[in-house]
C-alpha positions in Angstrom: -26.1 -1.9 38.2 -29.3 -3.7 38.3 -31.0 -0.4 39.2 -29.5 1.7 36.6 -32.0 3.7 34.6 -29.5 6.2 33.1 -26.1 5.5 31.6 -24.0 8.4 31.0 -20.9 8.0 28.8 -17.6 9.9 28.7 -16.8 10.5 25.1 -13.1 10.6 24.1 -11.7 7.2 24.7 -14.9 5.6 25.7 -17.3 6.0 22.7 -14.7 7.0 20.2 -10.9 6.1 19.9 -9.3 9.6 20.1 -7.3 9.4 23.2 -4.1 8.0 21.6 -4.2 10.7 19.0 -4.9 13.3 21.5 -2.2 12.1 23.7 0.4 12.4 20.9 -0.7 15.9 20.1 -0.4 16.9 23.9 3.0 15.0 24.2 4.3 17.1 21.0 2.9 20.5 22.3 4.2 20.1 25.8 7.8 19.0 24.6 7.9 21.8 22.1 7.5 24.5 24.7 9.3 22.5 27.2 12.2 20.5 25.6 13.2 19.4 29.1 10.0 17.2 29.4 10.4 14.5 26.8 7.6 13.7 24.5 7.0 10.3 26.1 6.9 11.9 29.6 4.5 14.7 28.3 2.2 12.1 26.8 2.1 10.0 29.9 1.3 13.0 32.0 -1.6 13.9 29.6 -3.0 10.4 30.0 -2.7 10.6 33.7 -4.6 13.7 34.1 -7.2 13.1 31.2 -10.8 13.5 32.3 -10.3 17.2 32.6 -10.3 19.8 29.6 -6.7 20.2 28.3 -6.4 23.7 29.7 -7.0 22.2 33.3 -4.7 19.4 32.8 -1.9 21.9 31.8 -2.5 23.6 35.2 -2.0 20.4 37.0 1.1 19.3 34.8 2.6 22.9 34.7 1.0 25.0 37.2 0.9 28.7 36.4 3.1 28.5 33.4 2.4 31.6 31.2 2.4 29.7 28.0 -0.4 27.3 29.1 -3.1 29.2 27.3 -1.1 29.3 24.0 -0.3 25.5 24.4 -4.1 24.9 25.0 -5.1 26.9 21.8 -2.6 24.8 19.7 -3.9 21.8 21.2 -7.6 22.4 20.5 -6.8 23.7 17.0 -4.7 20.6 16.0 -7.1 18.0 17.3 -10.1 19.1 15.4 -9.1 17.4 12.0 -8.6 14.1 13.5 -11.5 14.3 15.8 -13.9 14.4 12.9 -12.2 11.6 11.3 -13.2 9.3 14.0 -16.4 7.3 13.8 -18.9 5.5 16.2 -18.1 1.7 15.8 -20.8 -0.7 15.0 -20.2 -2.1 18.7 -20.9 1.4 20.2 -23.9 1.8 18.0 -25.5 -1.3 18.9 -25.0 -1.0 22.7 -26.3 2.4 22.6 -29.3 1.3 20.8 -30.0 -1.7 22.8 -29.7 0.2 26.0 -32.2 2.7 24.9 -34.5 0.1 23.6 -34.3 -1.5 26.8 -35.8 1.6 28.4 -32.6 3.2 29.7 -31.8 6.8 29.4 -28.6 7.2 27.6 -26.4 10.2 27.4 -23.0 11.9 27.0 -21.1 13.8 29.6 -17.7 15.0 28.1 -15.3 17.6 29.0 -14.9 18.0 25.1 -16.4 21.3 24.0 -20.1 21.3 23.5 -20.2 22.5 20.0 -17.7 19.7 18.9 -19.7 16.9 20.5 -23.1 18.1 19.2 -21.5 18.3 15.5 -20.0 14.7 16.0 -23.1 13.3 17.1 -25.2 15.0 14.4 -22.7 13.7 11.7 -22.6 10.3 13.1 -26.6 10.1 13.2 -26.6 8.1 16.5 -29.5 9.0 18.9 -28.9 9.8 22.6 -31.4 11.1 25.2 -29.0 13.9 26.2 -25.4 15.3 25.2 -23.6 17.4 27.5 -20.0 18.9 26.7 -17.7 21.3 28.4 -18.6 25.0 28.5 -17.5 27.6 31.1 -19.0 26.7 34.6 -20.6 23.6 33.2 -18.2 20.6 33.1 -18.3 16.8 33.3 -18.8 15.8 37.0 -21.2 17.3 39.5 -22.7 19.9 37.1 -23.4 17.4 34.4 -24.6 14.8 36.9 -26.9 17.4 38.6 -28.3 18.4 35.5 -29.2 14.8 34.2 -30.6 13.8 37.8 -32.8 17.0 37.8 -34.1 16.8 34.2 -35.0 13.1 34.3 -36.2 13.1 37.9 -33.5 10.4 39.0 -32.0 9.4 42.2 -28.2 8.9 42.5 -28.8 5.3 42.5 -30.3 5.4 39.3 -27.2 6.6 37.5 -24.2 4.9 36.1 -21.3 6.8 34.6 -19.2 4.9 32.1 -15.6 6.1 31.3 -11.9 5.3 30.3 -10.0 7.4 32.8 -9.2 7.4 36.3 -10.6 11.0 36.7 -14.0 9.7 35.4 -14.0 7.1 38.2 -13.1 9.8 40.9 -16.0 12.1 39.5 -18.6 9.3 39.6 -17.6 8.2 43.2 -17.3 11.7 44.7 -20.7 12.4 43.4 -22.2 9.1 44.7 -23.0 7.3 41.6 -22.1 3.9 40.2 -19.1 3.7 37.7 -17.9 1.5 34.9 -14.4 1.6 33.7 -13.6 0.6 30.3 -10.1 -0.7 30.0 -7.8 0.7 27.2 -6.6 4.1 28.3 -6.0 2.4 31.6 -5.6 -1.0 32.8 -8.0 -2.7 35.3 -4.9 -2.8 37.7 -5.0 0.9 37.5 -8.7 1.3 38.2 -8.4 -0.9 41.2 -6.1 1.7 42.8 -9.3 3.9 43.1 -11.4 1.4 44.7 -10.8 -2.5 44.9 -14.6 -3.3 44.3 -14.6 -1.2 40.9 -16.2 -2.6 37.9 -14.4 -2.7 34.7 -14.9 -4.0 31.2 -12.8 -4.7 28.3 -15.4 -3.5 25.7 -18.8 -1.5 25.8 -20.9 -4.3 24.5 -20.2 -6.1 28.0 -22.7 -3.7 29.6 -25.4 -5.4 27.9 -24.4 -8.6 30.1 -23.7 -6.9 33.4 
């Protein structure tokens, strides 16, 4: 952590508190198409597979189901209204600004769609050095990490990814960069199942003291 020059942040559940609402929508959509799967079970599976775009999550939860594309379309359309009602908290704003003031590169690496992330950040008027969202062939994980590494002439040891999901941790460790898990969507004991030396925090401001 002491060598970190670039902090990359997941977006949903990490910088903005959207995951509970997204999980509710996903649970309702899956249960609507598959009544045999309870809302509670569907919601839990959404959270377990979070860190991937919803259409990819569906292929994990319900492989090759012919209604997956329709479910994904309903989910994406339904989430937008609540998405833009969300805001960056003062704590998030203060942490991002202080990290940048300290000379760190600070960016977003999200599997939410690029145009949604761009619009949200523009509306909220919080400055990042780079904002990366999902587009076909370019998603959170190796593609995003490679792009940032090359753009800012970094080494892997210069980079730390901060996220709220187990998939976020796996993406960081598989690539070979540091990871910090923000507890909320998952508990510390859940993250410890990934690696027993994993670093977790309860609020984003703790990054300033690590």
